[in-house]
PDB file with SEQRES, HELIX, SHEET and CRYST1 records, atoms N, CA, C and O in Angstrom:
SEQRES   1 A   86  MET ALA LEU ALA PHE ALA LEU SER LEU ARG MET HIS ASP          
SEQRES   2 A   86  SER ALA ASP HIS LEU ARG ARG LEU ALA ARG ARG LEU VAL          
SEQRES   3 A   86  ASP LYS VAL CYS LEU GLU HIS GLN PRO SER MET LYS ARG          
SEQRES   4 A   86  LEU ALA ARG GLU PRO ASP ASP ALA LYS VAL PHE ASP ALA          
SEQRES   5 A   86  ALA LEU LYS ILE ILE ASN ARG VAL CYS ASP LEU LEU GLU          
SEQRES   6 A   86  TYR ALA PRO GLY THR ARG PHE VAL ARG ASN GLY GLY ASP          
SEQRES   7 A   86  ASP GLY SER ASP ALA ALA ALA ALA                              
HELIX    1 AA1 ALA A    2  MET A   11  1                                  10    
HELIX    2 AA2 ALA A   15  LEU A   25  1                                  11    
HELIX    3 AA3 LEU A   31  HIS A   33  5                                   3    
HELIX    4 AA4 GLN A   34  ARG A   42  1                                   9    
HELIX    5 AA5 ASP A   46  LEU A   63  1                                  18    
HELIX    6 AA6 ALA A   83  ALA A   85  5                                   3    
CRYST1    1.000    1.000    1.000  90.00  90.00  90.00 P 1           1          
ATOM      1  N   MET A   1     139.405  26.295 141.774  1.00  0.00           N  
ATOM      2  CA  MET A   1     140.098  27.489 141.409  1.00  0.00           C  
ATOM      3  C   MET A   1     139.653  27.943 140.018  1.00  0.00           C  
ATOM      4  O   MET A   1     139.342  29.117 139.817  1.00  0.00           O  
ATOM      5  N   ALA A   2     139.621  27.019 139.065  1.00  0.00           N  
ATOM      6  CA  ALA A   2     139.216  27.375 137.706  1.00  0.00           C  
ATOM      7  C   ALA A   2     137.775  27.870 137.676  1.00  0.00           C  
ATOM      8  O   ALA A   2     137.454  28.827 136.971  1.00  0.00           O  
ATOM      9  N   LEU A   3     136.915  27.217 138.440  1.00  0.00           N  
ATOM     10  CA  LEU A   3     135.514  27.647 138.498  1.00  0.00           C  
ATOM     11  C   LEU A   3     135.401  29.048 139.095  1.00  0.00           C  
ATOM     12  O   LEU A   3     134.612  29.864 138.618  1.00  0.00           O  
ATOM     13  N   ALA A   4     136.176  29.325 140.126  1.00  0.00           N  
ATOM     14  CA  ALA A   4     136.148  30.651 140.744  1.00  0.00           C  
ATOM     15  C   ALA A   4     136.591  31.721 139.744  1.00  0.00           C  
ATOM     16  O   ALA A   4     135.987  32.791 139.672  1.00  0.00           O  
ATOM     17  N   PHE A   5     137.641  31.434 138.973  1.00  0.00           N  
ATOM     18  CA  PHE A   5     138.100  32.394 137.960  1.00  0.00           C  
ATOM     19  C   PHE A   5     137.044  32.564 136.868  1.00  0.00           C  
ATOM     20  O   PHE A   5     136.782  33.684 136.430  1.00  0.00           O  
ATOM     21  N   ALA A   6     136.438  31.464 136.429  1.00  0.00           N  
ATOM     22  CA  ALA A   6     135.421  31.543 135.374  1.00  0.00           C  
ATOM     23  C   ALA A   6     134.224  32.370 135.828  1.00  0.00           C  
ATOM     24  O   ALA A   6     133.724  33.211 135.081  1.00  0.00           O  
ATOM     25  N   LEU A   7     133.767  32.130 137.055  1.00  0.00           N  
ATOM     26  CA  LEU A   7     132.642  32.908 137.573  1.00  0.00           C  
ATOM     27  C   LEU A   7     133.009  34.380 137.733  1.00  0.00           C  
ATOM     28  O   LEU A   7     132.197  35.260 137.448  1.00  0.00           O  
ATOM     29  N   SER A   8     134.210  34.643 138.182  1.00  0.00           N  
ATOM     30  CA  SER A   8     134.657  36.023 138.332  1.00  0.00           C  
ATOM     31  C   SER A   8     134.675  36.742 136.987  1.00  0.00           C  
ATOM     32  O   SER A   8     134.242  37.890 136.880  1.00  0.00           O  
ATOM     33  N   LEU A   9     135.179  36.061 135.965  1.00  0.00           N  
ATOM     34  CA  LEU A   9     135.208  36.673 134.636  1.00  0.00           C  
ATOM     35  C   LEU A   9     133.798  36.930 134.110  1.00  0.00           C  
ATOM     36  O   LEU A   9     133.534  37.987 133.538  1.00  0.00           O  
ATOM     37  N   ARG A  10     132.900  35.980 134.296  1.00  0.00           N  
ATOM     38  CA  ARG A  10     131.534  36.140 133.796  1.00  0.00           C  
ATOM     39  C   ARG A  10     130.779  37.234 134.543  1.00  0.00           C  
ATOM     40  O   ARG A  10     130.026  37.997 133.939  1.00  0.00           O  
ATOM     41  N   MET A  11     130.979  37.309 135.841  1.00  0.00           N  
ATOM     42  CA  MET A  11     130.200  38.263 136.636  1.00  0.00           C  
ATOM     43  C   MET A  11     130.822  39.655 136.682  1.00  0.00           C  
ATOM     44  O   MET A  11     130.101  40.652 136.654  1.00  0.00           O  
ATOM     45  N   HIS A  12     132.144  39.736 136.752  1.00  0.00           N  
ATOM     46  CA  HIS A  12     132.789  41.029 136.972  1.00  0.00           C  
ATOM     47  C   HIS A  12     133.653  41.498 135.798  1.00  0.00           C  
ATOM     48  O   HIS A  12     133.756  42.700 135.550  1.00  0.00           O  
ATOM     49  N   ASP A  13     134.270  40.565 135.077  1.00  0.00           N  
ATOM     50  CA  ASP A  13     135.162  40.892 133.953  1.00  0.00           C  
ATOM     51  C   ASP A  13     136.142  41.999 134.335  1.00  0.00           C  
ATOM     52  O   ASP A  13     136.294  42.991 133.622  1.00  0.00           O  
ATOM     53  N   SER A  14     136.804  41.807 135.480  1.00  0.00           N  
ATOM     54  CA  SER A  14     137.700  42.821 136.015  1.00  0.00           C  
ATOM     55  C   SER A  14     139.030  42.192 136.432  1.00  0.00           C  
ATOM     56  O   SER A  14     139.054  41.206 137.168  1.00  0.00           O  
ATOM     57  N   ALA A  15     140.131  42.770 135.957  1.00  0.00           N  
ATOM     58  CA  ALA A  15     141.455  42.282 136.351  1.00  0.00           C  
ATOM     59  C   ALA A  15     141.674  42.488 137.846  1.00  0.00           C  
ATOM     60  O   ALA A  15     142.295  41.654 138.505  1.00  0.00           O  
ATOM     61  N   ASP A  16     141.166  43.600 138.382  1.00  0.00           N  
ATOM     62  CA  ASP A  16     141.324  43.850 139.822  1.00  0.00           C  
ATOM     63  C   ASP A  16     140.597  42.787 140.645  1.00  0.00           C  
ATOM     64  O   ASP A  16     141.106  42.341 141.674  1.00  0.00           O  
ATOM     65  N   HIS A  17     139.423  42.388 140.199  1.00  0.00           N  
ATOM     66  CA  HIS A  17     138.686  41.348 140.907  1.00  0.00           C  
ATOM     67  C   HIS A  17     139.445  40.013 140.832  1.00  0.00           C  
ATOM     68  O   HIS A  17     139.493  39.272 141.813  1.00  0.00           O  
ATOM     69  N   LEU A  18     140.033  39.710 139.673  1.00  0.00           N  
ATOM     70  CA  LEU A  18     140.827  38.487 139.536  1.00  0.00           C  
ATOM     71  C   LEU A  18     142.045  38.513 140.460  1.00  0.00           C  
ATOM     72  O   LEU A  18     142.405  37.490 141.042  1.00  0.00           O  
ATOM     73  N   ARG A  19     142.675  39.675 140.593  1.00  0.00           N  
ATOM     74  CA  ARG A  19     143.829  39.801 141.499  1.00  0.00           C  
ATOM     75  C   ARG A  19     143.415  39.531 142.946  1.00  0.00           C  
ATOM     76  O   ARG A  19     144.093  38.799 143.668  1.00  0.00           O  
ATOM     77  N   ARG A  20     142.298  40.128 143.360  1.00  0.00           N  
ATOM     78  CA  ARG A  20     141.811  39.905 144.734  1.00  0.00           C  
ATOM     79  C   ARG A  20     141.459  38.436 144.951  1.00  0.00           C  
ATOM     80  O   ARG A  20     141.739  37.874 146.010  1.00  0.00           O  
ATOM     81  N   LEU A  21     140.852  37.825 143.955  1.00  0.00           N  
ATOM     82  CA  LEU A  21     140.504  36.412 144.049  1.00  0.00           C  
ATOM     83  C   LEU A  21     141.762  35.550 144.161  1.00  0.00           C  
ATOM     84  O   LEU A  21     141.809  34.629 144.977  1.00  0.00           O  
ATOM     85  N   ALA A  22     142.766  35.839 143.358  1.00  0.00           N  
ATOM     86  CA  ALA A  22     144.032  35.089 143.426  1.00  0.00           C  
ATOM     87  C   ALA A  22     144.655  35.233 144.807  1.00  0.00           C  
ATOM     88  O   ALA A  22     145.188  34.267 145.353  1.00  0.00           O  
ATOM     89  N   ARG A  23     144.589  36.429 145.372  1.00  0.00           N  
ATOM     90  CA  ARG A  23     145.138  36.668 146.716  1.00  0.00           C  
ATOM     91  C   ARG A  23     144.403  35.812 147.755  1.00  0.00           C  
ATOM     92  O   ARG A  23     145.023  35.269 148.669  1.00  0.00           O  
ATOM     93  N   ARG A  24     143.079  35.697 147.607  1.00  0.00           N  
ATOM     94  CA  ARG A  24     142.293  34.900 148.558  1.00  0.00           C  
ATOM     95  C   ARG A  24     142.501  33.398 148.354  1.00  0.00           C  
ATOM     96  O   ARG A  24     142.333  32.620 149.293  1.00  0.00           O  
ATOM     97  N   LEU A  25     142.864  32.982 147.140  1.00  0.00           N  
ATOM     98  CA  LEU A  25     143.031  31.564 146.847  1.00  0.00           C  
ATOM     99  C   LEU A  25     144.423  31.026 147.155  1.00  0.00           C  
ATOM    100  O   LEU A  25     144.629  29.813 147.124  1.00  0.00           O  
ATOM    101  N   VAL A  26     145.374  31.890 147.450  1.00  0.00           N  
ATOM    102  CA  VAL A  26     146.759  31.457 147.666  1.00  0.00           C  
ATOM    103  C   VAL A  26     146.848  30.312 148.670  1.00  0.00           C  
ATOM    104  O   VAL A  26     147.538  29.324 148.419  1.00  0.00           O  
ATOM    105  N   ASP A  27     146.171  30.430 149.782  1.00  0.00           N  
ATOM    106  CA  ASP A  27     146.248  29.391 150.818  1.00  0.00           C  
ATOM    107  C   ASP A  27     145.401  28.166 150.494  1.00  0.00           C  
ATOM    108  O   ASP A  27     145.509  27.143 151.171  1.00  0.00           O  
ATOM    109  N   LYS A  28     144.563  28.257 149.471  1.00  0.00           N  
ATOM    110  CA  LYS A  28     143.659  27.156 149.143  1.00  0.00           C  
ATOM    111  C   LYS A  28     144.222  26.216 148.072  1.00  0.00           C  
ATOM    112  O   LYS A  28     143.762  25.082 147.941  1.00  0.00           O  
ATOM    113  N   VAL A  29     145.211  26.682 147.310  1.00  0.00           N  
ATOM    114  CA  VAL A  29     145.786  25.859 146.243  1.00  0.00           C  
ATOM    115  C   VAL A  29     146.962  25.056 146.783  1.00  0.00           C  
ATOM    116  O   VAL A  29     147.497  25.364 147.848  1.00  0.00           O  
ATOM    117  N   CYS A  30     147.359  24.031 146.049  1.00  0.00           N  
ATOM    118  CA  CYS A  30     148.487  23.206 146.498  1.00  0.00           C  
ATOM    119  C   CYS A  30     149.768  24.052 146.499  1.00  0.00           C  
ATOM    120  O   CYS A  30     149.855  25.076 145.822  1.00  0.00           O  
ATOM    121  N   LEU A  31     150.745  23.600 147.266  1.00  0.00           N  
ATOM    122  CA  LEU A  31     151.981  24.362 147.476  1.00  0.00           C  
ATOM    123  C   LEU A  31     152.689  24.730 146.177  1.00  0.00           C  
ATOM    124  O   LEU A  31     153.246  25.822 146.066  1.00  0.00           O  
ATOM    125  N   GLU A  32     152.672  23.838 145.203  1.00  0.00           N  
ATOM    126  CA  GLU A  32     153.387  24.116 143.957  1.00  0.00           C  
ATOM    127  C   GLU A  32     152.755  25.252 143.158  1.00  0.00           C  
ATOM    128  O   GLU A  32     153.432  25.874 142.339  1.00  0.00           O  
ATOM    129  N   HIS A  33     151.466  25.537 143.381  1.00  0.00           N  
ATOM    130  CA  HIS A  33     150.791  26.608 142.644  1.00  0.00           C  
ATOM    131  C   HIS A  33     150.738  27.925 143.423  1.00  0.00           C  
ATOM    132  O   HIS A  33     150.349  28.951 142.865  1.00  0.00           O  
ATOM    133  N   GLN A  34     151.118  27.912 144.685  1.00  0.00           N  
ATOM    134  CA  GLN A  34     151.049  29.131 145.493  1.00  0.00           C  
ATOM    135  C   GLN A  34     151.914  30.267 144.952  1.00  0.00           C  
ATOM    136  O   GLN A  34     151.458  31.410 144.946  1.00  0.00           O  
ATOM    137  N   PRO A  35     153.156  30.003 144.492  1.00  0.00           N  
ATOM    138  CA  PRO A  35     153.933  31.116 143.924  1.00  0.00           C  
ATOM    139  C   PRO A  35     153.276  31.747 142.702  1.00  0.00           C  
ATOM    140  O   PRO A  35     153.350  32.960 142.510  1.00  0.00           O  
ATOM    141  N   SER A  36     152.636  30.925 141.878  1.00  0.00           N  
ATOM    142  CA  SER A  36     151.949  31.459 140.692  1.00  0.00           C  
ATOM    143  C   SER A  36     150.757  32.319 141.086  1.00  0.00           C  
ATOM    144  O   SER A  36     150.511  33.357 140.472  1.00  0.00           O  
ATOM    145  N   MET A  37     150.020  31.898 142.098  1.00  0.00           N  
ATOM    146  CA  MET A  37     148.874  32.684 142.578  1.00  0.00           C  
ATOM    147  C   MET A  37     149.351  34.018 143.159  1.00  0.00           C  
ATOM    148  O   MET A  37     148.720  35.053 142.945  1.00  0.00           O  
ATOM    149  N   LYS A  38     150.458  33.988 143.889  1.00  0.00           N  
ATOM    150  CA  LYS A  38     151.010  35.226 144.455  1.00  0.00           C  
ATOM    151  C   LYS A  38     151.451  36.171 143.346  1.00  0.00           C  
ATOM    152  O   LYS A  38     151.219  37.378 143.415  1.00  0.00           O  
ATOM    153  N   ARG A  39     152.098  35.603 142.310  1.00  0.00           N  
ATOM    154  CA  ARG A  39     152.525  36.429 141.171  1.00  0.00           C  
ATOM    155  C   ARG A  39     151.317  37.027 140.461  1.00  0.00           C  
ATOM    156  O   ARG A  39     151.327  38.200 140.089  1.00  0.00           O  
ATOM    157  N   LEU A  40     150.285  36.223 140.276  1.00  0.00           N  
ATOM    158  CA  LEU A  40     149.070  36.708 139.619  1.00  0.00           C  
ATOM    159  C   LEU A  40     148.432  37.834 140.436  1.00  0.00           C  
ATOM    160  O   LEU A  40     147.959  38.817 139.867  1.00  0.00           O  
ATOM    161  N   ALA A  41     148.417  37.699 141.741  1.00  0.00           N  
ATOM    162  CA  ALA A  41     147.825  38.723 142.607  1.00  0.00           C  
ATOM    163  C   ALA A  41     148.597  40.036 142.539  1.00  0.00           C  
ATOM    164  O   ALA A  41     148.024  41.099 142.777  1.00  0.00           O  
ATOM    165  N   ARG A  42     149.893  39.978 142.216  1.00  0.00           N  
ATOM    166  CA  ARG A  42     150.727  41.189 142.157  1.00  0.00           C  
ATOM    167  C   ARG A  42     150.942  41.721 140.742  1.00  0.00           C  
ATOM    168  O   ARG A  42     151.518  42.796 140.573  1.00  0.00           O  
ATOM    169  N   GLU A  43     150.493  40.995 139.731  1.00  0.00           N  
ATOM    170  CA  GLU A  43     150.742  41.377 138.335  1.00  0.00           C  
ATOM    171  C   GLU A  43     150.070  42.710 138.007  1.00  0.00           C  
ATOM    172  O   GLU A  43     148.853  42.837 138.138  1.00  0.00           O  
ATOM    173  N   PRO A  44     150.858  43.708 137.582  1.00  0.00           N  
ATOM    174  CA  PRO A  44     150.277  45.024 137.288  1.00  0.00           C  
ATOM    175  C   PRO A  44     149.577  45.109 135.915  1.00  0.00           C  
ATOM    176  O   PRO A  44     148.707  45.957 135.718  1.00  0.00           O  
ATOM    177  N   ASP A  45     149.951  44.247 134.985  1.00  0.00           N  
ATOM    178  CA  ASP A  45     149.410  44.300 133.626  1.00  0.00           C  
ATOM    179  C   ASP A  45     148.083  43.543 133.546  1.00  0.00           C  
ATOM    180  O   ASP A  45     148.043  42.327 133.733  1.00  0.00           O  
ATOM    181  N   ASP A  46     146.998  44.269 133.268  1.00  0.00           N  
ATOM    182  CA  ASP A  46     145.670  43.660 133.197  1.00  0.00           C  
ATOM    183  C   ASP A  46     145.601  42.546 132.157  1.00  0.00           C  
ATOM    184  O   ASP A  46     144.992  41.506 132.408  1.00  0.00           O  
ATOM    185  N   ALA A  47     146.215  42.750 130.999  1.00  0.00           N  
ATOM    186  CA  ALA A  47     146.163  41.743 129.937  1.00  0.00           C  
ATOM    187  C   ALA A  47     146.785  40.426 130.395  1.00  0.00           C  
ATOM    188  O   ALA A  47     146.270  39.353 130.077  1.00  0.00           O  
ATOM    189  N   LYS A  48     147.876  40.500 131.131  1.00  0.00           N  
ATOM    190  CA  LYS A  48     148.524  39.290 131.632  1.00  0.00           C  
ATOM    191  C   LYS A  48     147.663  38.587 132.671  1.00  0.00           C  
ATOM    192  O   LYS A  48     147.663  37.358 132.746  1.00  0.00           O  
ATOM    193  N   VAL A  49     146.933  39.349 133.469  1.00  0.00           N  
ATOM    194  CA  VAL A  49     146.028  38.761 134.467  1.00  0.00           C  
ATOM    195  C   VAL A  49     144.911  38.002 133.763  1.00  0.00           C  
ATOM    196  O   VAL A  49     144.606  36.865 134.124  1.00  0.00           O  
ATOM    197  N   PHE A  50     144.301  38.627 132.761  1.00  0.00           N  
ATOM    198  CA  PHE A  50     143.243  37.958 132.006  1.00  0.00           C  
ATOM    199  C   PHE A  50     143.780  36.716 131.298  1.00  0.00           C  
ATOM    200  O   PHE A  50     143.139  35.665 131.322  1.00  0.00           O  
ATOM    201  N   ASP A  51     144.948  36.828 130.669  1.00  0.00           N  
ATOM    202  CA  ASP A  51     145.536  35.681 129.975  1.00  0.00           C  
ATOM    203  C   ASP A  51     145.797  34.520 130.925  1.00  0.00           C  
ATOM    204  O   ASP A  51     145.510  33.370 130.594  1.00  0.00           O  
ATOM    205  N   ALA A  52     146.340  34.814 132.104  1.00  0.00           N  
ATOM    206  CA  ALA A  52     146.635  33.763 133.077  1.00  0.00           C  
ATOM    207  C   ALA A  52     145.355  33.080 133.550  1.00  0.00           C  
ATOM    208  O   ALA A  52     145.306  31.855 133.652  1.00  0.00           O  
ATOM    209  N   ALA A  53     144.330  33.861 133.836  1.00  0.00           N  
ATOM    210  CA  ALA A  53     143.056  33.284 134.296  1.00  0.00           C  
ATOM    211  C   ALA A  53     142.434  32.414 133.203  1.00  0.00           C  
ATOM    212  O   ALA A  53     141.953  31.317 133.483  1.00  0.00           O  
ATOM    213  N   LEU A  54     142.444  32.897 131.970  1.00  0.00           N  
ATOM    214  CA  LEU A  54     141.887  32.115 130.862  1.00  0.00           C  
ATOM    215  C   LEU A  54     142.689  30.841 130.628  1.00  0.00           C  
ATOM    216  O   LEU A  54     142.122  29.790 130.326  1.00  0.00           O  
ATOM    217  N   LYS A  55     143.994  30.936 130.765  1.00  0.00           N  
ATOM    218  CA  LYS A  55     144.840  29.753 130.594  1.00  0.00           C  
ATOM    219  C   LYS A  55     144.512  28.695 131.650  1.00  0.00           C  
ATOM    220  O   LYS A  55     144.432  27.507 131.336  1.00  0.00           O  
ATOM    221  N   ILE A  56     144.323  29.123 132.893  1.00  0.00           N  
ATOM    222  CA  ILE A  56     143.971  28.198 133.971  1.00  0.00           C  
ATOM    223  C   ILE A  56     142.625  27.539 133.689  1.00  0.00           C  
ATOM    224  O   ILE A  56     142.490  26.320 133.793  1.00  0.00           O  
ATOM    225  N   ILE A  57     141.641  28.338 133.336  1.00  0.00           N  
ATOM    226  CA  ILE A  57     140.297  27.813 133.060  1.00  0.00           C  
ATOM    227  C   ILE A  57     140.334  26.820 131.914  1.00  0.00           C  
ATOM    228  O   ILE A  57     139.786  25.723 132.026  1.00  0.00           O  
ATOM    229  N   ASN A  58     140.968  27.188 130.824  1.00  0.00           N  
ATOM    230  CA  ASN A  58     140.993  26.324 129.645  1.00  0.00           C  
ATOM    231  C   ASN A  58     141.801  25.046 129.889  1.00  0.00           C  
ATOM    232  O   ASN A  58     141.448  23.983 129.378  1.00  0.00           O  
ATOM    233  N   ARG A  59     142.870  25.145 130.659  1.00  0.00           N  
ATOM    234  CA  ARG A  59     143.673  23.962 130.969  1.00  0.00           C  
ATOM    235  C   ARG A  59     142.856  22.961 131.789  1.00  0.00           C  
ATOM    236  O   ARG A  59     142.897  21.760 131.520  1.00  0.00           O  
ATOM    237  N   VAL A  60     142.124  23.442 132.775  1.00  0.00           N  
ATOM    238  CA  VAL A  60     141.295  22.551 133.596  1.00  0.00           C  
ATOM    239  C   VAL A  60     140.178  21.939 132.755  1.00  0.00           C  
ATOM    240  O   VAL A  60     139.896  20.747 132.877  1.00  0.00           O  
ATOM    241  N   CYS A  61     139.543  22.738 131.906  1.00  0.00           N  
ATOM    242  CA  CYS A  61     138.491  22.199 131.036  1.00  0.00           C  
ATOM    243  C   CYS A  61     139.051  21.119 130.109  1.00  0.00           C  
ATOM    244  O   CYS A  61     138.390  20.107 129.874  1.00  0.00           O  
ATOM    245  N   ASP A  62     140.258  21.322 129.580  1.00  0.00           N  
ATOM    246  CA  ASP A  62     140.888  20.314 128.731  1.00  0.00           C  
ATOM    247  C   ASP A  62     141.172  19.039 129.518  1.00  0.00           C  
ATOM    248  O   ASP A  62     140.925  17.937 129.028  1.00  0.00           O  
ATOM    249  N   LEU A  63     141.690  19.184 130.735  1.00  0.00           N  
ATOM    250  CA  LEU A  63     141.994  18.016 131.558  1.00  0.00           C  
ATOM    251  C   LEU A  63     140.743  17.206 131.889  1.00  0.00           C  
ATOM    252  O   LEU A  63     140.783  15.977 131.946  1.00  0.00           O  
ATOM    253  N   LEU A  64     139.638  17.906 132.104  1.00  0.00           N  
ATOM    254  CA  LEU A  64     138.378  17.236 132.430  1.00  0.00           C  
ATOM    255  C   LEU A  64     137.604  16.805 131.187  1.00  0.00           C  
ATOM    256  O   LEU A  64     136.541  16.192 131.287  1.00  0.00           O  
ATOM    257  N   GLU A  65     138.153  17.135 130.010  1.00  0.00           N  
ATOM    258  CA  GLU A  65     137.503  16.857 128.729  1.00  0.00           C  
ATOM    259  C   GLU A  65     136.107  17.453 128.677  1.00  0.00           C  
ATOM    260  O   GLU A  65     135.165  16.836 128.179  1.00  0.00           O  
ATOM    261  N   TYR A  66     135.997  18.666 129.201  1.00  0.00           N  
ATOM    262  CA  TYR A  66     134.729  19.399 129.185  1.00  0.00           C  
ATOM    263  C   TYR A  66     134.664  20.224 127.907  1.00  0.00           C  
ATOM    264  O   TYR A  66     135.504  21.098 127.692  1.00  0.00           O  
ATOM    265  N   ALA A  67     133.694  19.961 127.075  1.00  0.00           N  
ATOM    266  CA  ALA A  67     133.485  20.676 125.816  1.00  0.00           C  
ATOM    267  C   ALA A  67     134.776  20.748 125.000  1.00  0.00           C  
ATOM    268  O   ALA A  67     135.303  21.836 124.768  1.00  0.00           O  
ATOM    269  N   PRO A  68     135.289  19.588 124.563  1.00  0.00           N  
ATOM    270  CA  PRO A  68     136.547  19.559 123.794  1.00  0.00           C  
ATOM    271  C   PRO A  68     136.515  20.499 122.597  1.00  0.00           C  
ATOM    272  O   PRO A  68     135.523  20.556 121.870  1.00  0.00           O  
ATOM    273  N   GLY A  69     137.586  21.224 122.399  1.00  0.00           N  
ATOM    274  CA  GLY A  69     137.710  22.146 121.281  1.00  0.00           C  
ATOM    275  C   GLY A  69     137.097  23.513 121.523  1.00  0.00           C  
ATOM    276  O   GLY A  69     137.269  24.419 120.708  1.00  0.00           O  
ATOM    277  N   THR A  70     136.390  23.675 122.623  1.00  0.00           N  
ATOM    278  CA  THR A  70     135.772  24.957 122.951  1.00  0.00           C  
ATOM    279  C   THR A  70     136.659  25.681 123.941  1.00  0.00           C  
ATOM    280  O   THR A  70     137.132  25.087 124.910  1.00  0.00           O  
ATOM    281  N   ARG A  71     136.886  26.959 123.703  1.00  0.00           N  
ATOM    282  CA  ARG A  71     137.724  27.758 124.592  1.00  0.00           C  
ATOM    283  C   ARG A  71     136.844  28.717 125.379  1.00  0.00           C  
ATOM    284  O   ARG A  71     135.914  29.309 124.832  1.00  0.00           O  
ATOM    285  N   PHE A  72     137.138  28.866 126.652  1.00  0.00           N  
ATOM    286  CA  PHE A  72     136.456  29.848 127.490  1.00  0.00           C  
ATOM    287  C   PHE A  72     137.018  31.214 127.129  1.00  0.00           C  
ATOM    288  O   PHE A  72     138.236  31.375 127.045  1.00  0.00           O  
ATOM    289  N   VAL A  73     136.159  32.195 126.916  1.00  0.00           N  
ATOM    290  CA  VAL A  73     136.595  33.545 126.565  1.00  0.00           C  
ATOM    291  C   VAL A  73     135.929  34.547 127.496  1.00  0.00           C  
ATOM    292  O   VAL A  73     134.938  34.241 128.160  1.00  0.00           O  
ATOM    293  N   ARG A  74     136.484  35.733 127.531  1.00  0.00           N  
ATOM    294  CA  ARG A  74     135.899  36.789 128.356  1.00  0.00           C  
ATOM    295  C   ARG A  74     134.542  37.187 127.806  1.00  0.00           C  
ATOM    296  O   ARG A  74     134.203  36.853 126.671  1.00  0.00           O  
ATOM    297  N   ASN A  75     133.761  37.902 128.614  1.00  0.00           N  
ATOM    298  CA  ASN A  75     132.428  38.365 128.202  1.00  0.00           C  
ATOM    299  C   ASN A  75     132.509  39.097 126.874  1.00  0.00           C  
ATOM    300  O   ASN A  75     133.292  40.031 126.701  1.00  0.00           O  
ATOM    301  N   GLY A  76     131.692  38.656 125.957  1.00  0.00           N  
ATOM    302  CA  GLY A  76     131.646  39.315 124.654  1.00  0.00           C  
ATOM    303  C   GLY A  76     132.812  38.972 123.757  1.00  0.00           C  
ATOM    304  O   GLY A  76     132.909  39.506 122.652  1.00  0.00           O  
ATOM    305  N   GLY A  77     133.701  38.097 124.194  1.00  0.00           N  
ATOM    306  CA  GLY A  77     134.865  37.734 123.402  1.00  0.00           C  
ATOM    307  C   GLY A  77     134.543  36.673 122.374  1.00  0.00           C  
ATOM    308  O   GLY A  77     133.479  36.055 122.413  1.00  0.00           O  
ATOM    309  N   ASP A  78     135.461  36.467 121.462  1.00  0.00           N  
ATOM    310  CA  ASP A  78     135.312  35.454 120.428  1.00  0.00           C  
ATOM    311  C   ASP A  78     136.537  34.571 120.486  1.00  0.00           C  
ATOM    312  O   ASP A  78     137.663  35.068 120.459  1.00  0.00           O  
ATOM    313  N   ASP A  79     136.333  33.260 120.566  1.00  0.00           N  
ATOM    314  CA  ASP A  79     137.474  32.361 120.649  1.00  0.00           C  
ATOM    315  C   ASP A  79     138.009  31.981 119.280  1.00  0.00           C  
ATOM    316  O   ASP A  79     139.012  31.275 119.180  1.00  0.00           O  
ATOM    317  N   GLY A  80     137.347  32.443 118.219  1.00  0.00           N  
ATOM    318  CA  GLY A  80     137.843  32.202 116.875  1.00  0.00           C  
ATOM    319  C   GLY A  80     137.554  30.800 116.357  1.00  0.00           C  
ATOM    320  O   GLY A  80     138.032  30.441 115.281  1.00  0.00           O  
ATOM    321  N   SER A  81     136.792  30.003 117.085  1.00  0.00           N  
ATOM    322  CA  SER A  81     136.553  28.624 116.651  1.00  0.00           C  
ATOM    323  C   SER A  81     135.363  28.493 115.705  1.00  0.00           C  
ATOM    324  O   SER A  81     135.191  27.441 115.089  1.00  0.00           O  
ATOM    325  N   ASP A  82     134.553  29.511 115.576  1.00  0.00           N  
ATOM    326  CA  ASP A  82     133.369  29.436 114.724  1.00  0.00           C  
ATOM    327  C   ASP A  82     133.655  30.118 113.391  1.00  0.00           C  
ATOM    328  O   ASP A  82     133.521  31.335 113.264  1.00  0.00           O  
ATOM    329  N   ALA A  83     134.047  29.328 112.405  1.00  0.00           N  
ATOM    330  CA  ALA A  83     134.414  29.895 111.108  1.00  0.00           C  
ATOM    331  C   ALA A  83     133.213  30.503 110.394  1.00  0.00           C  
ATOM    332  O   ALA A  83     133.366  31.469 109.647  1.00  0.00           O  
ATOM    333  N   ALA A  84     132.016  29.951 110.614  1.00  0.00           N  
ATOM    334  CA  ALA A  84     130.815  30.468 109.954  1.00  0.00           C  
ATOM    335  C   ALA A  84     130.486  31.878 110.403  1.00  0.00           C  
ATOM    336  O   ALA A  84     129.907  32.649 109.637  1.00  0.00           O  
ATOM    337  N   ALA A  85     130.840  32.228 111.622  1.00  0.00           N  
ATOM    338  CA  ALA A  85     130.537  33.559 112.124  1.00  0.00           C  
ATOM    339  C   ALA A  85     131.481  34.607 111.578  1.00  0.00           C  
ATOM    340  O   ALA A  85     131.198  35.801 111.677  1.00  0.00           O  
ATOM    341  N   ALA A  86     132.580  34.198 111.014  1.00  0.00           N  
ATOM    342  CA  ALA A  86     133.594  35.153 110.517  1.00  0.00           C  
ATOM    343  C   ALA A  86     133.239  35.744 109.221  1.00  0.00           C  
ATOM    344  O   ALA A  86     133.992  36.558 108.687  1.00  0.00           O  
TER     345      ALA A  86                                                      
END                                                                             
């Protein structure tokens, strides 16, 4: 699920695409996450859709200890972790 959201953000960077993806993933996630996927698919606020997808991606990366301290951000975004670039 996290990989699907990450790829969707990288390729499309569209809240509508994330909503459609969440709708398609509802039956694929465990029962406890299905209500959240349904809510995400119906969420009208684009910012909340992006935030939810990023939260899912970053939570899974943290659990897998993939690139500790690095945050996944939208295309062209800045996660604020590089102080030298500021």
